[in-house]
N, CA and C atoms as an extended XYZ file, in Angstrom:
354
Properties=species:S:1:pos:R:3:atomname:S:1:resname:S:1:resid:I:1 pbc="F F F"
N        22.453       -6.563      -48.813 N   MET     1
C        22.476       -6.625      -47.367 CA  MET     1
C        21.280       -7.418      -46.842 C   MET     1
N        21.518       -8.262      -45.916 N   THR     2
C        20.413       -8.986      -45.296 CA  THR     2
C        19.764       -8.109      -44.246 C   THR     2
N        18.593       -8.520      -43.782 N   LYS     3
C        17.883       -7.750      -42.758 CA  LYS     3
C        18.727       -7.564      -41.505 C   LYS     3
N        19.488       -8.559      -41.135 N   LYS     4
C        20.304       -8.480      -39.925 CA  LYS     4
C        21.375       -7.401      -40.028 C   LYS     4
N        21.863       -7.138      -41.221 N   ASN     5
C        22.950       -6.177      -41.402 CA  ASN     5
C        22.476       -4.747      -41.620 C   ASN     5
N        21.171       -4.519      -41.717 N   LYS     6
C        20.674       -3.172      -41.969 CA  LYS     6
C        20.930       -2.290      -40.760 C   LYS     6
N        21.410       -1.073      -41.002 N   PRO     7
C        21.618       -0.160      -39.874 CA  PRO     7
C        20.269        0.294      -39.299 C   PRO     7
N        20.268        0.599      -38.017 N   LEU     8
C        19.047        1.088      -37.381 CA  LEU     8
C        18.694        2.459      -37.922 C   LEU     8
N        17.394        2.744      -38.019 N   LYS     9
C        16.955        4.060      -38.461 CA  LYS     9
C        17.301        5.076      -37.385 C   LYS     9
N        17.646        6.250      -37.801 N   ARG    10
C        17.987        7.315      -36.872 CA  ARG    10
C        16.792        8.263      -36.752 C   ARG    10
N        16.389        8.555      -35.553 N   PHE    11
C        15.284        9.459      -35.299 CA  PHE    11
C        15.813       10.767      -34.743 C   PHE    11
N        14.980       11.792      -34.790 N   LEU    12
C        15.376       13.086      -34.246 CA  LEU    12
C        15.466       13.037      -32.725 C   LEU    12
N        16.461       13.696      -32.200 N   THR    13
C        16.524       13.866      -30.746 CA  THR    13
C        15.511       14.943      -30.369 C   THR    13
N        15.227       15.093      -29.083 N   ASP    14
C        14.290       16.122      -28.636 CA  ASP    14
C        14.787       17.517      -29.024 C   ASP    14
N        16.075       17.757      -28.888 N   ASP    15
C        16.643       19.056      -29.256 CA  ASP    15
C        16.527       19.311      -30.761 C   ASP    15
N        16.786       18.291      -31.565 N   GLU    16
C        16.644       18.440      -33.019 CA  GLU    16
C        15.195       18.721      -33.394 C   GLU    16
N        14.260       18.047      -32.725 N   TRP    17
C        12.844       18.246      -33.001 CA  TRP    17
C        12.433       19.682      -32.685 C   TRP    17
N        12.934       20.234      -31.579 N   LEU    18
C        12.623       21.629      -31.226 CA  LEU    18
C        13.142       22.594      -32.288 C   LEU    18
N        14.319       22.321      -32.816 N   LEU    19
C        14.871       23.168      -33.877 CA  LEU    19
C        14.023       23.100      -35.146 C   LEU    19
N        13.578       21.909      -35.498 N   VAL    20
C        12.743       21.738      -36.688 CA  VAL    20
C        11.429       22.500      -36.522 C   VAL    20
N        10.814       22.388      -35.348 N   LYS    21
C         9.535       23.066      -35.104 CA  LYS    21
C         9.645       24.577      -35.251 C   LYS    21
N        10.794       25.129      -34.880 N   GLU    22
C        10.987       26.579      -34.942 CA  GLU    22
C        10.920       27.130      -36.363 C   GLU    22
N        11.301       26.356      -37.353 N   VAL    23
C        11.330       26.861      -38.725 CA  VAL    23
C        10.059       26.538      -39.513 C   VAL    23
N         9.109       25.859      -38.903 N   MET    24
C         7.866       25.550      -39.600 CA  MET    24
C         7.006       26.803      -39.695 C   MET    24
N         6.360       27.015      -40.852 N   PRO    25
C         5.690       28.293      -41.112 CA  PRO    25
C         4.434       28.584      -40.279 C   PRO    25
N         3.725       27.549      -39.821 N   ASN    26
C         2.477       27.806      -39.088 CA  ASN    26
C         2.069       26.584      -38.265 C   ASN    26
N         1.023       26.762      -37.453 N   ASN    27
C         0.561       25.681      -36.576 CA  ASN    27
C         0.024       24.480      -37.347 C   ASN    27
N        -0.553       24.701      -38.513 N   TYR    28
C        -1.088       23.625      -39.353 CA  TYR    28
C         0.043       22.660      -39.732 C   TYR    28
N         1.133       23.207      -40.224 N   VAL    29
C         2.280       22.391      -40.629 CA  VAL    29
C         2.918       21.748      -39.402 C   VAL    29
N         2.995       22.490      -38.295 N   ARG    30
C         3.551       21.924      -37.061 CA  ARG    30
C         2.738       20.722      -36.597 C   ARG    30
N         1.411       20.805      -36.685 N   LEU    31
C         0.566       19.686      -36.274 CA  LEU    31
C         0.800       18.468      -37.157 C   LEU    31
N         0.902       18.670      -38.446 N   ILE    32
C         1.163       17.562      -39.371 CA  ILE    32
C         2.481       16.869      -39.016 C   ILE    32
N         3.512       17.651      -38.830 N   PHE    33
C         4.819       17.065      -38.506 CA  PHE    33
C         4.835       16.448      -37.113 C   PHE    33
N         4.110       17.063      -36.169 N   ALA    34
C         4.034       16.493      -34.818 CA  ALA    34
C         3.344       15.136      -34.861 C   ALA    34
N         2.312       14.995      -35.688 N   LEU    35
C         1.632       13.698      -35.819 CA  LEU    35
C         2.555       12.657      -36.448 C   LEU    35
N         3.275       13.052      -37.470 N   LEU    36
C         4.220       12.117      -38.090 CA  LEU    36
C         5.277       11.690      -37.078 C   LEU    36
N         5.797       12.639      -36.332 N   HIS    37
C         6.842       12.359      -35.348 CA  HIS    37
C         6.301       11.572      -34.162 C   HIS    37
N         5.092       11.899      -33.716 N   GLY    38
C         4.541       11.301      -32.500 CA  GLY    38
C         3.751       10.028      -32.699 C   GLY    38
N         3.606        9.591      -33.943 N   THR    39
C         2.840        8.360      -34.190 CA  THR    39
C         3.596        7.350      -35.042 C   THR    39
N         4.506        7.824      -35.873 N   GLY    40
C         5.180        6.922      -36.797 CA  GLY    40
C         4.352        6.634      -38.037 C   GLY    40
N         3.284        7.409      -38.242 N   LEU    41
C         2.475        7.220      -39.446 CA  LEU    41
C         3.307        7.488      -40.690 C   LEU    41
N         2.972        6.808      -41.753 N   ARG    42
C         3.578        7.095      -43.043 CA  ARG    42
C         2.858        8.317      -43.622 C   ARG    42
N         3.510        9.041      -44.503 N   ILE    43
C         2.936       10.271      -45.050 CA  ILE    43
C         1.597        9.994      -45.731 C   ILE    43
N         1.519        8.973      -46.565 N   GLN    44
C         0.261        8.659      -47.260 CA  GLN    44
C        -0.849        8.334      -46.271 C   GLN    44
N        -0.522        7.642      -45.195 N   GLU    45
C        -1.529        7.318      -44.178 CA  GLU    45
C        -2.060        8.594      -43.551 C   GLU    45
N        -1.185        9.519      -43.248 N   LEU    46
C        -1.603       10.783      -42.637 CA  LEU    46
C        -2.461       11.612      -43.596 C   LEU    46
N        -2.074       11.660      -44.855 N   LEU    47
C        -2.788       12.491      -45.822 CA  LEU    47
C        -4.222       12.029      -46.064 C   LEU    47
N        -4.515       10.763      -45.813 N   TYR    48
C        -5.862       10.242      -46.048 CA  TYR    48
C        -6.654       10.000      -44.763 C   TYR    48
N        -6.170       10.522      -43.632 N   LEU    49
C        -6.904       10.359      -42.376 CA  LEU    49
C        -8.196       11.153      -42.393 C   LEU    49
N        -9.243       10.526      -41.886 N   GLN    50
C       -10.523       11.205      -41.715 CA  GLN    50
C       -10.798       11.364      -40.227 C   GLN    50
N       -11.725       12.257      -39.912 N   LYS    51
C       -12.057       12.473      -38.507 CA  LYS    51
C       -12.483       11.164      -37.843 C   LYS    51
N       -13.206       10.321      -38.572 N   ARG    52
C       -13.689        9.053      -38.013 CA  ARG    52
C       -12.560        8.119      -37.576 C   ARG    52
N       -11.357        8.353      -38.073 N   ASP    53
C       -10.217        7.491      -37.759 CA  ASP    53
C        -9.557        7.820      -36.422 C   ASP    53
N        -9.996        8.901      -35.773 N   ILE    54
C        -9.347        9.360      -34.553 CA  ILE    54
C       -10.267        9.183      -33.359 C   ILE    54
N        -9.703        8.682      -32.275 N   THR    55
C       -10.442        8.494      -31.027 CA  THR    55
C        -9.703        9.220      -29.911 C   THR    55
N       -10.459        9.982      -29.130 N   PHE    56
C        -9.906       10.648      -27.952 CA  PHE    56
C       -10.612       10.078      -26.726 C   PHE    56
N        -9.822        9.657      -25.754 N   LYS    57
C       -10.398        9.125      -24.516 CA  LYS    57
C        -9.401        9.330      -23.387 C   LYS    57
N        -9.870        9.933      -22.287 N   ASN    58
C        -9.013       10.176      -21.111 CA  ASN    58
C        -7.714       10.896      -21.478 C   ASN    58
N        -7.831       11.943      -22.287 N   ASN    59
C        -6.682       12.748      -22.721 CA  ASN    59
C        -5.649       11.960      -23.516 C   ASN    59
N        -6.030       10.819      -24.043 N   LYS    60
C        -5.151       10.021      -24.910 CA  LYS    60
C        -5.808        9.940      -26.276 C   LYS    60
N        -4.995        9.800      -27.283 N   GLY    61
C        -5.532        9.688      -28.627 CA  GLY    61
C        -4.994        8.462      -29.324 C   GLY    61
N        -5.813        7.931      -30.227 N   LYS    62
C        -5.323        6.849      -31.076 CA  LYS    62
C        -5.929        7.015      -32.459 C   LYS    62
N        -5.216        6.504      -33.425 N   ILE    63
C        -5.592        6.657      -34.826 CA  ILE    63
C        -5.750        5.277      -35.441 C   ILE    63
N        -6.848        5.106      -36.166 N   TYR    64
C        -7.084        3.862      -36.884 CA  TYR    64
C        -6.616        4.050      -38.322 C   TYR    64
N        -5.669        3.250      -38.731 N   VAL    65
C        -5.166        3.279      -40.105 CA  VAL    65
C        -5.798        2.097      -40.818 C   VAL    65
N        -6.654        2.398      -41.809 N   SER    66
C        -7.395        1.314      -42.450 CA  SER    66
C        -6.673        0.691      -43.639 C   SER    66
N        -5.869        1.442      -44.313 N   ASN    67
C        -5.165        0.897      -45.481 CA  ASN    67
C        -3.687        1.226      -45.404 C   ASN    67
N        -3.016        0.631      -44.464 N   GLY    68
C        -1.585        0.864      -44.292 CA  GLY    68
C        -0.776        0.051      -45.283 C   GLY    68
N         0.511        0.001      -45.046 N   LYS    69
C         1.424       -0.754      -45.901 CA  LYS    69
C         0.967       -2.207      -45.978 C   LYS    69
N         0.927       -2.745      -47.169 N   GLY    70
C         0.481       -4.121      -47.358 CA  GLY    70
C        -1.016       -4.268      -47.181 C   GLY    70
N        -1.738       -3.147      -47.291 N   ASN    71
C        -3.200       -3.133      -47.143 CA  ASN    71
C        -3.641       -3.628      -45.770 C   ASN    71
N        -2.793       -3.431      -44.755 N   LYS    72
C        -3.104       -3.871      -43.405 CA  LYS    72
C        -3.704       -2.730      -42.602 C   LYS    72
N        -4.551       -3.075      -41.649 N   SER    73
C        -5.157       -2.094      -40.751 CA  SER    73
C        -4.525       -2.226      -39.374 C   SER    73
N        -4.473       -1.074      -38.663 N   ARG    74
C        -3.907       -1.099      -37.322 CA  ARG    74
C        -4.314        0.153      -36.556 C   ARG    74
N        -4.193        0.094      -35.235 N   TYR    75
C        -4.373        1.260      -34.381 CA  TYR    75
C        -3.000        1.786      -33.997 C   TYR    75
N        -2.864        3.097      -34.018 N   VAL    76
C        -1.598        3.737      -33.685 CA  VAL    76
C        -1.849        4.728      -32.549 C   VAL    76
N        -1.162        4.577      -31.418 N   PRO    77
C        -1.343        5.554      -30.333 CA  PRO    77
C        -0.622        6.858      -30.651 C   PRO    77
N        -1.194        7.954      -30.166 N   ILE    78
C        -0.504        9.241      -30.241 CA  ILE    78
C         0.331        9.329      -28.968 C   ILE    78
N         1.618        9.304      -29.113 N   ILE    79
C         2.526        9.155      -27.975 CA  ILE    79
C         2.518       10.371      -27.052 C   ILE    79
N         2.501       11.559      -27.614 N   TYR    80
C         2.644       12.764      -26.803 CA  TYR    80
C         1.290       13.394      -26.485 C   TYR    80
N         1.046       13.662      -25.198 N   ASP    81
C        -0.211       14.280      -24.779 CA  ASP    81
C        -0.413       15.640      -25.431 C   ASP    81
N         0.664       16.388      -25.612 N   GLU    82
C         0.579       17.705      -26.244 CA  GLU    82
C         0.031       17.592      -27.665 C   GLU    82
N         0.454       16.576      -28.391 N   VAL    83
C        -0.008       16.377      -29.766 CA  VAL    83
C        -1.482       15.967      -29.763 C   VAL    83
N        -1.866       15.127      -28.821 N   THR    84
C        -3.278       14.732      -28.699 CA  THR    84
C        -4.139       15.966      -28.473 C   THR    84
N        -3.721       16.833      -27.559 N   LYS    85
C        -4.479       18.048      -27.238 CA  LYS    85
C        -4.575       18.963      -28.446 C   LYS    85
N        -3.470       19.157      -29.132 N   ARG    86
C        -3.473       20.033      -30.320 CA  ARG    86
C        -4.357       19.477      -31.422 C   ARG    86
N        -4.338       18.157      -31.617 N   LEU    87
C        -5.179       17.536      -32.633 CA  LEU    87
C        -6.655       17.654      -32.256 C   LEU    87
N        -6.961       17.415      -30.987 N   GLU    88
C        -8.347       17.528      -30.527 CA  GLU    88
C        -8.857       18.966      -30.709 C   GLU    88
N        -8.044       19.949      -30.374 N   ASP    89
C        -8.408       21.361      -30.570 CA  ASP    89
C        -8.607       21.676      -32.046 C   ASP    89
N        -7.742       21.141      -32.889 N   TYR    90
C        -7.836       21.359      -34.341 CA  TYR    90
C        -9.145       20.801      -34.901 C   TYR    90
N        -9.500       19.592      -34.482 N   VAL    91
C       -10.735       18.960      -34.952 CA  VAL    91
C       -11.946       19.785      -34.526 C   VAL    91
N       -11.972       20.232      -33.274 N   LYS    92
C       -13.092       21.044      -32.773 CA  LYS    92
C       -13.166       22.393      -33.474 C   LYS    92
N       -12.021       23.054      -33.599 N   LYS    93
C       -11.968       24.384      -34.213 CA  LYS    93
C       -12.475       24.364      -35.648 C   LYS    93
N       -12.158       23.299      -36.378 N   ASN    94
C       -12.530       23.205      -37.789 CA  ASN    94
C       -13.873       22.527      -38.018 C   ASN    94
N       -14.534       22.134      -36.913 N   ASN    95
C       -15.884       21.565      -36.992 CA  ASN    95
C       -15.974       20.466      -38.061 C   ASN    95
N       -15.038       19.537      -38.017 N   LEU    96
C       -14.967       18.483      -39.027 CA  LEU    96
C       -16.069       17.448      -38.847 C   LEU    96
N       -16.607       16.993      -39.977 N   LYS    97
C       -17.575       15.895      -39.970 CA  LYS    97
C       -16.801       14.578      -40.006 C   LYS    97
N       -17.480       13.479      -39.672 N   LEU    98
C       -16.814       12.176      -39.603 CA  LEU    98
C       -16.054       11.819      -40.875 C   LEU    98
N       -16.643       12.134      -42.025 N   GLU    99
C       -16.024       11.720      -43.288 CA  GLU    99
C       -14.997       12.728      -43.814 C   GLU    99
N       -14.841       13.861      -43.132 N   ASP   100
C       -13.896       14.880      -43.581 CA  ASP   100
C       -12.456       14.419      -43.403 C   ASP   100
N       -11.630       14.750      -44.389 N   LEU   101
C       -10.192       14.535      -44.265 CA  LEU   101
C        -9.663       15.504      -43.221 C   LEU   101
N        -8.721       15.055      -42.415 N   LEU   102
C        -8.129       15.961      -41.425 CA  LEU   102
C        -7.348       17.071      -42.096 C   LEU   102
N        -6.592       16.715      -43.089 N   PHE   103
C        -5.732       17.676      -43.777 CA  PHE   103
C        -6.078       17.631      -45.257 C   PHE   103
N        -6.601       18.752      -45.749 N   GLN   104
C        -7.010       18.789      -47.148 CA  GLN   104
C        -6.573       20.093      -47.791 C   GLN   104
N        -6.466       20.063      -49.112 N   ASN   105
C        -6.079       21.274      -49.817 CA  ASN   105
C        -7.286       22.214      -49.921 C   ASN   105
N        -7.106       23.320      -50.590 N   LYS   106
C        -8.172       24.331      -50.673 CA  LYS   106
C        -9.406       23.840      -51.421 C   LYS   106
N        -9.258       22.783      -52.195 N   LEU   107
C       -10.385       22.212      -52.923 CA  LEU   107
C       -11.080       21.096      -52.135 C   LEU   107
N       -10.601       20.844      -50.906 N   GLY   108
C       -11.207       19.799      -50.077 CA  GLY   108
C       -10.720       18.408      -50.415 C   GLY   108
N        -9.628       18.322      -51.150 N   ARG   109
C        -9.061       17.031      -51.550 CA  ARG   109
C        -7.794       16.754      -50.748 C   ARG   109
N        -7.369       15.490      -50.721 N   PRO   110
C        -6.125       15.194      -49.996 CA  PRO   110
C        -4.923       15.817      -50.709 C   PRO   110
N        -3.942       16.198      -49.905 N   TYR   111
C        -2.681       16.646      -50.483 CA  TYR   111
C        -2.023       15.474      -51.177 C   TYR   111
N        -1.207       15.778      -52.145 N   LYS   112
C        -0.378       14.759      -52.791 CA  LYS   112
C         0.976       14.780      -52.098 C   LYS   112
N         1.527       13.623      -51.775 N   SER   113
C         2.836       13.623      -51.130 CA  SER   113
C         3.861       14.233      -52.070 C   SER   113
N         4.784       14.970      -51.482 N   GLY   114
C         5.806       15.648      -52.265 CA  GLY   114
C         5.397       17.036      -52.725 C   GLY   114
N         4.179       17.459      -52.369 N   ARG   115
C         3.701       18.796      -52.755 CA  ARG   115
C         3.674       19.710      -51.544 C   ARG   115
N         3.596       20.980      -51.802 N   SER   116
C         3.561       21.977      -50.722 CA  SER   116
C         2.256       21.884      -49.933 C   SER   116
N         2.333       22.162      -48.628 N   LEU   117
C         1.149       22.146      -47.778 CA  LEU   117
C         0.455       23.499      -47.743 C   LEU   117
N         0.893       24.450      -48.517 N   ASN   118
C         0.276       25.788      -48.529 CA  ASN   118
C        -0.792       25.882      -49.579 C   ASN   118
């Protein structure tokens, strides 16, 4: 198939997203999925985010991705204000340092994609 013939990707509707959120086990997992949904980040990009990669200004948030697909860097806006607020609260609550990973396992290391977040 050529690029022109590829079907468009299907995203969750707002109602589907609400249903998905209801079955998530805790706020930590909800925040991870909300960031994926509200930014379009790839899983690997999210798993290696550090506090230094996030900027909050005027109730808006943006994320700097330094090693994205093709080793490219870019800024990604956080689309939903609710997600920005939850992320900002999470960063403050956990007293993260600039070099700290946002989401890390119990050993302080990044999660591996395809593994449990518990």
